[in-house]
C-alpha positions as CSV (number, residue, x, y, z in Angstrom):
1,R,84.6,99.2,-17.1
2,L,86.5,102.2,-16.0
3,I,89.3,100.1,-14.6
4,K,90.0,96.6,-15.9
5,L,92.3,95.8,-13.0
6,K,90.9,93.0,-10.8
7,F,89.4,94.5,-7.7
8,S,90.9,93.6,-4.3
9,P,89.3,94.2,-0.8
10,L,92.6,95.9,0.1
11,Y,92.0,98.7,-2.3
12,P,89.4,100.5,-0.2
13,I,91.6,100.1,2.9
14,L,94.6,101.5,1.1
15,F,92.4,104.4,-0.3
16,F,91.1,105.5,3.1
17,L,94.5,105.1,4.8
18,G,96.0,107.1,1.9
19,L,93.3,109.8,2.3
20,L,93.9,110.0,6.0
21,G,97.7,110.3,5.6
22,L,97.3,113.0,2.9
23,G,94.9,115.0,5.0
24,L,97.1,114.9,8.1
25,G,100.1,115.8,6.0
26,I,98.7,118.9,4.4
27,L,96.5,120.0,7.3
28,D,98.9,122.9,8.3
29,D,98.6,124.3,4.8
30,Y,95.2,125.7,5.6
31,G,94.7,128.9,7.7
32,I,91.9,129.9,10.0
33,S,88.5,130.8,8.5
34,W,86.8,133.9,9.7
35,D,83.9,131.8,11.1
36,E,86.0,129.7,13.5
37,S,86.4,132.2,16.3
38,I,82.7,133.0,16.6
39,Q,81.9,129.3,16.3
40,R,84.3,128.6,19.2
41,R,82.4,131.2,21.3
42,H,79.1,129.6,20.4
43,G,80.3,126.4,22.0
44,R,81.7,128.1,25.1
45,V,78.4,129.9,25.7
46,S,76.5,126.6,25.3
47,I,78.8,124.8,27.8
48,D,78.3,127.6,30.3
49,Y,74.5,127.2,29.9
50,A,74.7,123.4,30.3
51,A,76.9,123.7,33.4
52,E,74.4,126.0,35.0
53,K,71.5,123.7,34.2
54,L,73.3,120.7,35.5
55,G,74.2,122.5,38.7
56,I,78.0,121.9,38.5
57,E,79.5,123.4,41.6
58,G,82.6,125.6,41.4
59,Y,82.3,126.0,37.7
60,E,83.8,129.2,36.2
61,R,82.1,130.6,33.2
62,L,84.0,130.5,30.0
63,E,82.1,133.5,28.5
64,P,80.7,135.6,31.4
65,K,79.6,138.3,29.0
66,W,77.1,136.1,27.2
67,D,74.0,134.1,28.2
68,L,72.5,131.5,25.9
69,E,69.0,132.5,26.9
70,D,69.3,135.7,24.9
71,Y,72.2,134.8,22.7
72,Q,71.7,135.7,19.0
73,W,72.9,132.3,17.8
74,S,71.2,130.1,20.5
75,N,69.2,128.2,17.8
76,Y,72.4,126.7,16.3
77,G,73.1,123.0,17.0
78,M,76.4,122.9,19.0
79,I,77.5,119.3,19.2
80,Y,80.7,119.9,17.2
81,Q,81.5,123.2,19.0
82,I,80.8,121.7,22.4
83,T,83.0,118.6,21.6
84,A,85.9,120.8,20.4
85,N,85.8,123.0,23.4
86,V,85.6,120.1,25.9
87,L,88.7,118.6,24.2
88,E,90.4,122.0,24.2
89,Q,89.8,122.2,27.9
90,Q,91.0,118.7,28.7
91,L,94.2,119.1,26.7
92,G,95.0,122.5,28.3
93,Y,94.9,124.4,25.0
94,E,92.5,127.2,26.1
95,D,95.2,129.9,26.1
96,E,97.0,128.7,23.0
97,P,95.2,129.7,19.8
98,Y,97.5,127.9,17.4
99,R,96.8,124.6,19.3
100,Y,93.1,124.9,19.7
101,Y,92.5,126.0,16.1
102,K,94.7,123.2,14.9
103,L,92.7,120.8,17.1
104,R,89.5,121.9,15.3
105,H,91.1,121.3,11.9
106,Y,92.0,117.8,13.0
107,L,88.5,117.2,14.1
108,A,87.0,118.8,10.9
109,F,89.2,116.6,8.6
110,G,88.6,113.5,10.7
111,L,84.8,114.0,10.3
112,F,85.2,114.6,6.6
113,W,87.2,111.4,6.4
114,L,84.3,109.7,8.2
115,A,81.8,111.2,5.8
116,C,83.8,109.7,2.9
117,L,83.7,106.3,4.5
118,Y,80.0,106.5,4.9
119,F,79.6,107.7,1.4
120,Y,81.5,104.7,0.2
121,R,79.1,102.5,2.2
122,T,76.1,104.4,0.6
123,L,77.4,103.6,-2.9
124,R,77.9,100.0,-1.8
125,L,74.2,99.9,-1.0
126,R,73.4,101.1,-4.5
127,F,76.0,99.1,-6.5
128,P,76.5,95.9,-4.5
129,D,77.7,94.0,-7.6
130,E,80.1,96.7,-8.9
131,D,83.2,96.6,-6.7
132,W,84.9,99.6,-8.4
133,Y,81.9,102.0,-8.4
134,P,81.8,102.9,-4.7
135,L,85.6,103.6,-4.8
136,I,85.4,105.7,-7.9
137,G,82.4,107.7,-6.5
138,T,84.2,108.4,-3.3
139,L,87.3,109.5,-5.2
140,A,85.1,111.9,-7.1
141,L,83.8,113.3,-3.8
142,V,87.3,113.8,-2.6
143,L,88.4,115.3,-5.9
144,S,85.9,118.1,-5.6
145,P,88.0,121.3,-4.9
146,R,85.6,123.3,-2.8
147,I,84.4,120.3,-0.8
148,F,87.9,119.0,-0.1
149,A,89.3,122.3,1.0
150,N,86.4,123.2,3.3
151,G,86.7,119.9,4.9
152,F,89.7,121.2,6.9
153,Y,88.5,124.6,8.2
154,N,84.7,124.9,7.8
155,P,83.4,124.5,11.4
156,K,79.7,124.7,10.5
157,D,78.6,123.9,7.0
158,H,80.8,120.9,6.6
159,I,79.9,119.4,9.9
160,L,76.4,119.3,8.5
161,L,77.7,117.7,5.4
162,V,79.3,114.9,7.5
163,F,76.1,114.1,9.4
164,Y,73.9,114.6,6.3
165,V,76.0,111.8,4.6
166,V,75.8,109.6,7.7
167,S,72.0,110.1,8.1
168,T,71.5,109.5,4.4
169,F,73.3,106.2,4.6
170,T,71.2,105.1,7.6
171,M,68.0,106.2,5.8
172,L,68.8,104.2,2.7
173,R,69.9,101.1,4.7
174,F,66.7,101.3,6.7
175,L,64.6,101.6,3.4
176,K,66.4,98.5,2.1
177,E,66.4,96.3,5.3
178,R,63.3,97.6,7.2
179,S,64.3,96.5,10.7
180,W,64.0,98.1,14.1
181,R,67.8,98.1,14.5
182,T,68.3,100.1,11.3
183,L,65.4,102.5,12.2
184,I,66.9,103.2,15.6
185,L,70.3,103.8,14.0
186,H,68.7,106.1,11.5
187,A,66.9,108.1,14.2
188,F,70.2,108.5,16.1
189,A,72.0,109.7,13.0
190,T,69.0,112.1,12.3
191,G,69.3,113.5,15.8
192,L,73.0,114.2,15.3
193,A,72.3,115.8,11.9
194,L,69.7,118.1,13.3
195,N,72.2,119.0,16.1
196,T,74.5,120.5,13.5
197,R,72.2,122.7,11.5
198,L,68.4,122.6,11.2
199,P,68.3,122.3,7.3
200,A,69.0,118.7,8.0
201,L,65.3,118.5,8.5
202,I,65.1,117.4,4.9
203,V,66.3,113.9,6.0
204,P,63.4,113.1,8.3
205,L,61.0,114.7,5.9
206,T,62.3,112.5,3.1
207,T,62.0,109.4,5.3
208,L,58.4,110.2,6.3
209,L,57.3,111.1,2.8
210,I,58.6,107.8,1.4
211,L,56.9,105.9,4.2
212,S,53.7,107.9,3.6
213,W,53.7,107.3,-0.1
214,E,54.1,103.6,0.3
215,M,51.1,103.5,2.6
216,L,49.0,105.3,-0.1
217,R,50.3,103.0,-2.8
218,D,50.1,99.7,-0.9
219,R,47.6,99.2,1.9
220,S,49.4,96.1,3.2
221,R,52.3,98.4,4.3
222,I,50.1,100.7,6.5
223,G,50.6,98.8,9.7
224,K,54.3,98.5,9.6
225,N,54.9,102.0,8.1
226,V,52.8,103.7,10.7
227,K,54.8,102.0,13.4
228,W,58.1,103.0,11.8
229,A,56.9,106.7,11.4
230,V,55.4,106.9,14.9
231,A,58.7,105.6,16.5
232,Y,61.1,107.4,14.2
233,L,60.3,111.1,14.8
234,P,60.1,111.0,18.6
235,L,63.4,109.0,18.7
236,S,65.1,111.5,16.4
237,V,64.1,114.4,18.7
238,A,65.1,112.3,21.8
239,F,68.5,111.8,20.4
240,M,68.8,115.4,19.4
241,V,67.9,117.2,22.6
242,P,70.7,115.9,24.9
243,F,73.3,117.4,22.7
244,F,71.4,120.7,22.2
245,P,71.5,122.5,25.6
246,Y,69.2,125.3,24.4
247,L,66.4,122.8,24.0
248,W,66.6,121.4,27.5
249,E,63.9,123.9,28.6
250,D,60.7,124.6,26.8
251,T,61.8,122.2,24.1
252,F,59.0,122.3,21.6
253,S,58.4,126.0,21.5
254,R,62.1,126.7,21.2
255,L,62.4,124.1,18.4
256,I,59.5,125.6,16.5
257,G,61.1,129.1,16.9
258,A,64.4,127.8,15.6
259,F,62.7,126.3,12.5
260,S,60.8,129.5,11.9
261,E,64.0,131.6,12.0
262,M,66.0,129.4,9.6
263,S,65.2,131.5,6.5
264,A,65.0,134.8,8.3
265,F,68.6,135.4,9.1
266,D,69.4,139.1,8.7
267,W,72.8,139.7,7.1
268,D,72.6,143.0,5.3
269,S,75.7,142.8,3.1
270,T,76.7,142.0,-0.4
271,V,77.7,138.8,-2.3
272,W,79.4,138.2,-5.6
273,L,77.9,136.5,-8.7
274,F,79.2,136.7,-12.2
275,G,81.5,139.6,-11.2
276,N,78.7,141.7,-9.8
277,R,77.9,142.7,-6.2
278,I,74.3,142.0,-5.1
279,S,72.5,142.3,-1.8
280,A,72.6,139.1,0.3
281,L,69.0,139.8,1.2
282,N,67.9,139.9,-2.4
283,V,69.8,137.2,-4.3
284,P,68.3,136.0,-7.6
285,W,66.7,132.6,-7.6
286,Y,69.5,131.2,-9.7
287,Y,72.2,132.2,-7.2
288,I,72.8,128.7,-5.8
289,P,72.5,126.8,-9.1
290,A,74.9,129.2,-10.7
291,W,77.5,128.7,-8.0
292,I,77.2,125.0,-8.2
293,L,77.8,125.1,-12.0
294,I,80.7,127.5,-11.6
295,T,82.6,125.4,-8.9
296,T,81.9,121.9,-10.1
297,P,84.2,120.3,-12.6
298,I,82.5,120.2,-16.0
299,I,82.9,116.5,-16.6
300,Y,81.3,115.8,-13.2
301,L,78.4,118.0,-14.3
302,L,77.9,115.9,-17.5
303,F,77.5,112.7,-15.4
304,I,75.4,114.4,-12.8
305,F,73.0,115.5,-15.4
306,T,73.0,112.0,-17.0
307,G,72.2,110.6,-13.5
308,M,69.4,113.0,-13.1
309,F,68.1,112.1,-16.5
310,A,68.2,108.4,-15.8
311,T,66.4,108.9,-12.4
312,M,63.7,111.0,-14.1
313,K,63.3,108.5,-16.9
314,N,62.8,105.7,-14.3
315,M,60.4,107.8,-12.3
316,L,58.3,108.6,-15.4
317,A,58.3,104.9,-16.4
318,S,57.1,104.1,-12.8
319,L,54.2,106.5,-13.0
320,K,52.5,104.2,-15.5
321,D,51.9,102.0,-12.6
322,L,51.2,105.0,-10.3
323,R,54.6,104.6,-8.6
324,W,57.7,106.7,-8.2
325,W,60.1,103.7,-8.2
326,R,59.9,100.0,-9.1
327,N,62.8,98.5,-7.1
328,D,65.3,99.2,-4.4
329,E,67.8,100.8,-6.8
330,E,65.3,103.2,-8.1
331,L,64.1,104.0,-4.6
332,L,67.7,104.9,-3.6
333,D,68.0,107.1,-6.7
334,F,64.7,108.8,-6.0
335,A,65.7,109.5,-2.4
336,Q,69.1,110.9,-3.3
337,A,67.6,113.1,-6.0
338,G,65.3,114.6,-3.4
339,L,68.1,115.1,-0.9
340,A,70.1,116.9,-3.5
341,I,67.5,119.1,-5.1
342,G,65.0,119.5,-2.2
343,P,67.2,121.9,-0.1
344,I,68.0,124.0,-3.1
345,L,64.3,124.4,-3.9
346,V,63.5,125.2,-0.3
347,V,66.1,128.0,-0.2
348,I,64.8,129.4,-3.5
349,L,61.2,129.3,-2.4
350,L,61.8,130.8,1.1
351,G,64.1,133.5,-0.3
352,S,66.7,132.6,2.4
353,T,69.6,134.9,3.1
354,L,72.8,133.5,1.5
355,Y,76.4,134.5,1.5
356,N,79.9,133.4,0.6
357,G,79.1,131.3,-2.5
358,W,77.1,128.2,-1.8
359,R,78.9,126.8,1.2
360,H,75.6,126.7,3.2
361,L,74.5,124.0,0.8
362,H,77.7,122.1,0.3
363,F,75.9,119.3,2.2
364,V,73.8,118.4,-0.8
365,F,76.9,117.7,-3.0
366,P,77.5,114.1,-2.0
367,S,74.0,113.3,-3.2
368,F,74.9,114.9,-6.5
369,V,78.0,112.7,-6.7
370,F,75.8,109.7,-6.0
371,L,73.8,110.8,-9.1
372,L,77.1,111.1,-10.9
373,M,77.7,107.4,-10.4
374,V,74.1,106.7,-11.4
375,G,74.8,108.5,-14.6
376,Y,78.0,106.6,-15.2
377,D,76.2,103.3,-14.6
378,Y,73.5,104.4,-17.0
379,G,76.1,105.0,-19.7
380,Q,77.8,101.7,-19.0
381,R,74.5,99.8,-19.4
382,N,73.3,101.7,-22.5
383,W,76.5,102.6,-24.4
384,A,78.6,99.5,-23.5
385,R,80.0,99.2,-27.1
386,T,81.9,102.4,-26.8
387,Q,83.9,103.0,-23.6
388,V,83.9,106.7,-24.1
389,Q,82.2,107.5,-20.8
390,S,84.9,105.5,-19.0
391,W,87.7,107.5,-20.6
392,V,85.8,110.8,-20.1
393,L,85.2,110.2,-16.3
394,G,88.8,109.0,-15.9
395,A,90.1,112.1,-17.6
396,G,87.8,114.3,-15.5
397,L,89.1,112.8,-12.3
398,A,92.8,113.0,-13.4
399,L,92.4,116.6,-14.6
400,T,90.7,117.7,-11.4
401,A,93.4,116.0,-9.3
402,V,96.1,117.8,-11.2
403,T,94.3,121.2,-10.8
404,M,93.8,120.7,-7.1
405,V,97.5,119.9,-6.6
406,R,98.5,122.9,-8.8
407,Y,96.4,125.4,-6.9
408,H,96.7,123.9,-3.4
409,P,95.7,125.2,-0.9
410,H,93.8,128.0,-2.8
411,Q,90.7,126.1,-3.8
């Protein structure tokens, strides 16, 4: 075991309280990202549109120069921006930039903290008999320099990461428990995720693909799985629309238009890779994989690749019986591998416009950390005589922590 200390239920409580205290203590160390002002405006334009459609009398427009109907960014989900702007208005911070940006940083970190909590619960689903594993995996997620730093000031990509983690947890719990309660909760989480950024579509696609595969493999599941699928998708859309004002009218045609524009964003500028400037409209296929390799601690990569190997090994063994998984643990691993790799493949195949490293795809990283723990567990089960993997992972966590403290807040 990585830690021989007897586990106590107090440890997760202390961990999350410590993380919360740490985040609040260093929040002022991070400045304002260039995206925050425009994201604030997005929310204000959406509020103006919602107020108009709701017929609120005496309402004064926050952004009279803009109209959501012909707004360039109308297809963006605005649940976070709307919430932040409403709080800003209620607290009287509208004319105080320091206060309303700091409020957004509190919200961003609070949501990241929530994502860590749900990631811990996700690992508990996978390793119910290994008390330390969920805590170690959550620590590895926190000790990921780019992920941790962006958790304070990224108002778009990391909001998706949060709800991607939450919807992943609800998906995996539904797949384990198969009840209407867990399905409805998963649909609600899916609706919220789609309300942040539309690449979250990979979550409902994964859910439906797994249900469809089970029906092909086992006819006895057809009745229940058809009911799950038929209920799940409309519920997800129903939970999505109320928080997405642009979709209040002509819902389906606007939704289809939003999906079609996901990969066609026109940003004619340059990005960096390996010290070279390249066009953002013509990045090489390996742009995202390269950035992930560059910015992920090397020891983490070793365990992530081991986890991917273990997952592929189990999948190949399952194919002998015309299956992709043989039990609940392998199903969870299969789903997480798809949630990690699927969005990257979609971006590569669609030739999507990318900029600023790989922050657009930070939301897949928790799934990679999940595979990291799968890799560690594989090592523990197959190389139990030597505890090298425990020392290596422990050293990787410690070294990353020291590096993050040393270079804080420039991560």
